[in-house]
C-alpha positions as CSV (number, residue, x, y, z in Angstrom):
1,M,66.4,-25.6,4.8
2,G,63.9,-23.1,3.5
3,I,61.1,-21.2,5.1
4,G,58.6,-23.8,4.1
5,A,60.6,-26.6,5.7
6,G,61.0,-24.6,8.9
7,I,57.2,-24.0,9.2
8,F,56.6,-27.7,8.4
9,L,58.9,-28.8,11.2
10,L,57.2,-26.4,13.6
11,A,53.7,-27.6,12.7
12,I,54.6,-31.3,12.9
13,G,56.4,-30.7,16.2
14,G,53.5,-28.9,17.6
15,V,51.1,-31.6,16.7
16,L,53.4,-34.3,18.2
17,A,54.0,-32.2,21.4
18,F,50.5,-31.0,22.1
19,G,48.0,-33.0,20.0
20,V,49.0,-36.6,20.2
21,S,48.2,-38.6,23.3
22,D,49.1,-42.1,22.0
23,R,51.9,-44.0,23.6
24,I,54.6,-45.8,21.7
25,S,56.9,-48.1,23.8
26,G,60.3,-46.5,24.2
27,V,59.4,-43.3,22.3
28,D,58.5,-40.0,23.9
29,L,56.4,-38.3,21.3
30,T,56.3,-35.0,23.3
31,A,60.1,-34.8,23.4
32,I,60.3,-35.5,19.7
33,G,57.7,-32.8,19.1
34,Y,59.8,-30.3,21.1
35,I,62.9,-31.3,19.2
36,L,61.2,-30.8,15.8
37,M,59.8,-27.4,16.9
38,G,63.3,-26.4,18.0
39,A,64.8,-27.5,14.7
40,G,62.1,-25.6,12.8
41,A,62.6,-22.4,14.8
42,L,66.4,-22.6,14.4
43,G,66.0,-23.2,10.6
44,L,63.7,-20.2,10.3
45,V,66.1,-18.0,12.2
46,L,69.0,-19.1,10.0
47,V,67.1,-18.6,6.8
48,M,66.1,-15.1,7.9
49,F,69.7,-14.3,9.0
50,L,71.3,-15.6,5.8
51,S,68.8,-14.1,3.4
52,S,69.1,-10.6,4.9
53,R,72.9,-10.8,4.3
54,S,72.6,-11.9,0.7
55,R,70.3,-9.2,-0.5
56,T,73.0,-7.0,-1.8
57,S,73.5,-7.1,-5.5
58,Q,75.7,-5.6,-8.1
59,T,74.6,-4.6,-11.6
60,V,77.1,-4.2,-14.4
61,I,76.0,-2.5,-17.6
62,R,78.3,-3.1,-20.5
63,E,77.7,-1.4,-23.9
64,E,79.4,-2.8,-26.9
65,R,79.3,-1.4,-30.4
66,L,80.3,-3.4,-33.3
67,E,81.2,-1.4,-36.4
68,D,80.7,-2.8,-39.8
69,P,83.4,-1.6,-42.2
70,R,80.9,-1.9,-45.1
71,D,78.4,0.5,-43.6
72,P,78.4,3.8,-45.6
73,R,77.2,5.8,-42.5
74,I,80.6,5.4,-40.8
């Protein structure tokens, strides 16, 4: 899950929890909204935690010289 997916889940969960007043038989839209907001928040926390640990990088510089035996400058 990326940052965009976490924000999307938070937004959809907020709309379901606070903005929808319709009733569906056997489905609690407020609870589903809270669950989606929790999943989005957890996803954002995990993305931030994992991306901060993977920012280290290693650069290797390798120089290679190929000599041509026919070159008169050698």
